[in-house]
C-alpha positions in Angstrom: -23.2 9.0 24.7 -24.2 12.4 23.3 -25.7 12.7 19.8 -22.8 14.8 18.7 -20.3 12.2 19.8 -22.3 9.4 18.2 -22.4 11.3 14.9 -18.7 11.9 15.1 -18.0 8.2 15.6 -20.3 7.2 12.8 -18.6 9.7 10.4 -15.2 8.3 11.4 -16.0 4.6 11.2 -18.4 4.2 8.4 -16.3 5.3 5.4 -13.4 2.9 6.1 -15.7 0.1 6.9 -17.6 0.6 3.6 -14.3 0.8 1.7 -13.0 -2.4 3.3 -16.2 -4.2 2.5 -15.9 -3.1 -1.1 -12.3 -4.4 -1.1 -13.4 -7.8 0.2 -16.1 -8.1 -2.5 -13.5 -7.2 -5.1 -11.1 -9.7 -3.6 -13.8 -12.4 -3.8 -14.3 -11.7 -7.5 -10.5 -11.8 -8.2 -10.2 -15.2 -6.4 -13.2 -16.6 -8.3 -11.6 -15.5 -11.6 -8.6 -17.8 -10.6 -11.0 -20.6 -9.9 -10.2 -20.4 -6.2 -12.7 -20.4 -3.3 -12.7 -17.0 -1.5 -13.5 -18.8 1.7 -10.4 -21.0 1.4 -8.1 -18.1 0.4 -9.3 -15.7 3.1 -8.8 -18.5 5.7 -5.3 -19.2 4.5 -4.5 -15.5 4.6 -5.7 -15.2 8.2 -3.8 -18.4 9.2 -0.6 -17.0 7.6 -0.9 -13.7 9.5 -2.9 -13.7 12.7 -3.0 -17.4 13.0 0.6 -18.0 14.1 3.2 -16.1 16.0 5.7 -15.7 13.1 3.0 -14.4 10.8 1.7 -12.0 13.4 5.2 -10.8 14.2 5.7 -10.0 10.5 2.4 -8.1 10.5 3.6 -6.1 13.5 6.9 -5.3 11.9 5.3 -4.0 8.7 2.6 -2.2 10.6 5.2 -0.3 12.6 6.8 1.5 9.7 3.4 2.0 8.0 2.1 3.6 11.2 5.0 6.1 11.3 4.5 7.1 7.7 0.7 7.2 8.1 0.9 9.5 11.1 3.3 11.7 9.3 0.8 12.2 6.5 -2.0 12.8 9.0 -0.1 15.4 11.0 0.5 17.5 8.0 -3.0 16.9 6.7 -4.5 18.3 9.9 -2.8 21.6 9.0 -4.2 21.4 5.5 -1.0 20.2 3.9 -0.4 17.0 1.8 2.9 15.5 2.6 3.9 13.1 -0.2 7.6 13.1 0.9 7.3 10.3 3.4 9.5 8.1 1.3 12.5 10.4 1.3 12.0 11.4 4.9 11.8 7.8 6.0 15.0 6.9 4.0 16.9 9.9 5.4 15.8 8.9 9.0 17.1 5.4 8.4 20.5 6.5 7.2 20.9 9.0 10.0 20.1 6.2 12.6 22.7 4.0 10.9 25.3 6.8 10.9 24.8 7.3 14.6 25.2 3.6 15.1 28.5 3.7 13.3 29.8 6.7 15.2 29.2 5.2 18.6 31.8 2.7 19.9 31.1 -0.9 20.7 29.9 -1.2 24.3 28.2 2.2 24.4 25.3 2.1 26.8 22.5 0.4 24.8 19.6 2.6 26.0 21.4 5.8 25.4 22.6 4.6 21.9 19.0 3.8 20.9 17.9 7.2 22.1 20.6 8.9 20.1 19.8 6.8 17.0 16.1 7.8 17.3 17.1 11.5 17.7 19.3 11.2 14.6 16.4 9.7 12.6 14.0 12.3 13.8 16.4 15.1 13.0 17.1 13.9 9.5 13.4 13.4 8.7 12.6 16.8 10.2 15.2 18.6 8.0 13.8 16.9 4.8 10.3 17.8 5.9 11.2 21.4 6.8 12.4 22.2 3.3 9.0 22.0 1.6 7.5 23.7 4.7 9.8 26.7 4.3 9.3 26.8 0.5 5.5 26.8 1.1 5.6 29.7 3.7 8.3 31.8 2.0 7.5 31.4 -1.7 4.0 29.8 -1.8 5.4 26.6 -3.5 2.9 23.9 -3.2 4.0 21.1 -1.0 2.8 18.3 -3.3 5.2 19.4 -6.0 8.1 20.1 -3.6 7.8 16.9 -1.6 7.6 14.7 -4.7 10.7 16.4 -6.2 12.5 16.1 -2.8 11.8 12.4 -2.8 13.8 12.0 -6.1 16.6 14.3 -4.8 17.0 12.7 -1.4 16.8 9.1 -2.6 19.3 9.8 -5.4 21.7 11.5 -3.0 21.5 8.7 -0.4 22.0 6.2 -3.2 25.1 8.0 -4.4 26.4 8.4 -0.8 26.0 4.7 -0.1 27.4 3.5 -3.4 30.5 5.7 -3.1 31.2 5.9 0.7 29.6 3.3 2.9 28.7 0.3 0.8 29.9 -3.1 1.7 31.5 -4.5 -1.5 29.1 -6.5 -3.7 26.1 -5.3 -1.7 23.8 -2.3 -1.6 24.0 -1.8 2.2 26.3 -0.4 4.8 28.2 -2.3 7.4 26.4 -3.2 10.5 26.1 -0.6 13.3 28.3 -0.7 16.4 25.6 0.3 18.9 22.0 1.2 19.2 20.4 -2.1 18.2 16.8 -2.5 19.3 15.9 -5.9 20.7 13.6 -8.2 18.8 10.2 -9.1 20.3 11.4 -12.7 20.5 13.8 -11.6 23.3 10.7 -10.9 25.4 8.2 -13.4 23.8 10.1 -16.4 22.4 7.0 -17.3 20.3 8.0 -14.5 17.9 11.3 -16.2 17.1 12.2 -15.8 13.5 10.0 -12.8 12.8 11.3 -9.2 12.3 9.1 -7.7 15.0 11.1 -5.7 17.4 10.6 -3.2 20.3 10.2 -0.3 17.8 6.5 -1.1 18.2 6.7 0.6 21.6 8.1 3.7 19.9 5.2 3.8 17.5 2.6 3.4 20.3 4.2 6.3 22.3 4.3 8.4 19.1 0.6 7.8 18.5 -0.3 8.8 22.1 1.9 11.9 22.0 0.4 12.9 18.6 -3.2 12.4 19.8 -2.5 14.4 23.0 -0.8 17.2 21.1 -3.6 17.5 18.5 -6.6 17.3 20.8 -5.4 18.5 24.2 -3.0 21.3 23.6 -3.1 24.9 22.2 -0.6 24.0 19.5 -2.9 21.2 18.3 -5.9 23.5 18.3 -4.0 26.0 16.2 -2.9 23.1 13.8 -6.5 22.0 13.3 -7.8 25.6 13.0 -5.3 26.4 10.2 -6.3 23.2 8.5 -10.0 24.0 8.6 -10.1 27.7 8.0 -6.6 29.4 7.5 -8.1 32.8 6.9 -10.2 32.6 10.1 -7.2 31.3 12.0 -5.1 34.2 10.8 -7.9 36.6 11.8 -8.0 35.0 15.2 -4.3 35.8 15.8 -2.7 32.5 14.8 0.5 32.7 12.7 -0.5 30.5 9.8 3.0 30.5 8.4 4.5 29.3 11.6 2.0 26.5 11.9 2.5 25.3 8.4 6.3 25.3 8.7 6.1 23.4 12.1 3.5 21.0 10.7 5.7 19.9 7.8 8.8 19.7 10.0 7.0 17.5 12.6 5.6 15.4 9.8 9.1 14.8 8.6 10.2 14.0 12.1 7.5 11.3 12.5 8.3 9.8 9.0 12.1 9.8 9.8 11.5 7.9 13.0 10.1 5.1 10.9 13.6 4.3 9.8 14.6 2.9 13.1 12.3 -0.1 12.6 14.4 -1.4 9.7 17.9 -0.1 10.6 18.0 -0.4 14.4 15.4 -3.2 14.9 15.7 -5.5 12.0 18.8 -5.5 9.7 21.1 -3.4 11.8 22.4 -1.6 8.7 21.0 0.8 6.1 20.1 -0.7 2.8 19.4 1.2 -0.3 15.7 1.1 -1.2 14.6 -0.3 2.1 11.5 2.0 2.2 10.0 0.1 -0.7 7.1 2.4 -1.2 6.1 2.5 2.5 6.2 6.3 2.5 3.6 6.4 -0.3 1.5 3.7 1.3 1.4 5.9 4.4 -1.0 8.1 2.5 -3.5 5.2 2.2 -3.0 4.3 5.8 -3.8 7.9 6.9 -6.9 8.0 4.7 -8.3 4.7 6.1 -7.3 5.7 9.6 -9.2 9.0 9.1 -6.1 11.0 10.2 -6.6 9.8 13.8 -3.4 8.3 15.4 -5.3 5.3 16.8 -7.3 4.8 13.6 -4.0 4.9 11.8 -2.6 2.1 14.0 -5.6 -0.1 13.0 -5.3 0.8 9.4 -1.6 0.0 9.4 -2.4 -3.5 10.8 -5.0 -4.0 8.1 -2.5 -3.1 5.3 0.2 -5.1 6.9 -2.1 -8.1 7.1 -2.8 -7.8 3.4 0.9 -7.4 2.6 2.0 -10.4 4.7 -1.1 -12.4 3.7 -0.3 -12.0 0.0 2.8 -14.1 0.6 0.7 -16.8 2.4 -1.7 -17.2 -0.5 0.7 -16.7 -3.3 0.3 -20.3 -4.4 -3.4 -19.8 -5.0 -3.7 -16.2 -6.3 -1.0 -13.8 -7.5 0.4 -11.8 -4.6 -0.2 -8.7 -6.8 -3.8 -9.2 -5.7 -2.8 -7.4 -2.5 -1.7 -4.3 -4.5 -5.0 -4.4 -6.3 -7.0 -4.6 -3.0 -5.0 -1.7 -1.5 -5.7 0.4 -4.6 -9.4 -0.5 -4.3 -9.5 0.5 -0.6 -8.0 3.9 -1.4 -10.4 4.5 -4.3 -13.4 3.3 -2.3 -12.7 5.4 0.7 -12.1 8.5 -1.4 -15.4 7.9 -3.1 -17.3 6.6 0.0 -16.4 9.5 2.3 -18.8 12.1 0.7 -21.4 9.4 -0.1 -21.5 8.0 3.4 -21.6 11.5 4.9 -24.6 12.3 2.6 -26.4 9.2 3.8 -25.7 9.9 7.4 -26.8 13.5 7.0 -30.0 12.3 5.2 -30.8 9.8 7.9 -30.6 12.6 10.5 -33.0 14.7 8.6 -35.9 12.3 8.5 -39.1 13.5 6.9 -41.8 14.3 9.3 -44.3 11.4 9.3 -48.1 11.5 9.5 -48.0 10.1 13.0 -45.6 12.8 14.0 -47.8 15.5 12.6 -50.8 13.9 14.4 -49.0 14.3 17.7 -48.5 18.0 17.1 -51.2 20.7 17.5 -52.6 21.9 14.3 -50.8 25.1 13.3 -53.8 26.5 11.5 -56.3 25.8 14.3 -56.8 28.9 16.4 -56.4 28.7 20.2 -59.7 28.1 22.0 -59.3 31.4 23.9 -59.2 33.3 20.6 -62.4 31.8 19.2 
């Protein structure tokens, strides 16, 4: 392994590891404050998640949506944009997938129906993501403001639409879809029976591979990263910065919108108002911990999903709100640890010259023998 690659891996891994360790210490302190043994609580948390098939299925289900929203944030971030609109894009994608499922007749070919549902979710998320992208390029409107405001607008419109047009009486959800249902993992692995995990997990893996390939193996990905690092230099190099920014926000919305299929097509088989439940916002934390790398995001999503599901398993010992506290600590810790860890790594690579090292070098002030 070359030194450059080793440095790159260290800079990618150390900040999230430090942040997670800080969160574990904070979690221990919280557990002790409730007169609970951290060892017992952590053990129960692991047993309730990775220790049985149902718990692990629930972790996979939650990690799937988190991975989509995390990758959406990361894709925009690579272009220097901060997409906070994942919540609205995710909800729009979920409703679009449900509408496609309603429109298709019973008995429509399952695989084609799923594909059409995914395309609908991607298109709806892409449209919601394209709006702030256009406003940024055309008018210079900052995407943080526009995506936050669009979250309110989109969620309010969807709520109104469901309440007045599609709602099943006495509920906040639509009727079940006619076609496009994604099979549960229990259909393949019976041990997952009862959990919400479904084959959407395949879609998230394919999305991660495609995103990684695009970012690091294509010219478009190179332009994306170049604009994110030095937009002026990229413009000078012939890259259309406006085109890249608009495309980045649109694709970011596409990825977030795809997350809607996990709930609508793979779990409930209908759209329910408020199903996103903050997953779009939590995607920001997932992207941060995953260091904006698709595969790092998959691992980060598993971590946050484990905390979320594990909070239910240990609720009898410590409040499940402890999970929210730990998630916040991880975010703060990684935001603070990134520059600090980088400083330590940089300092370790610039070791002071030791006496022994000086002894091994010829004296600079000693003239060559031939000159004497």
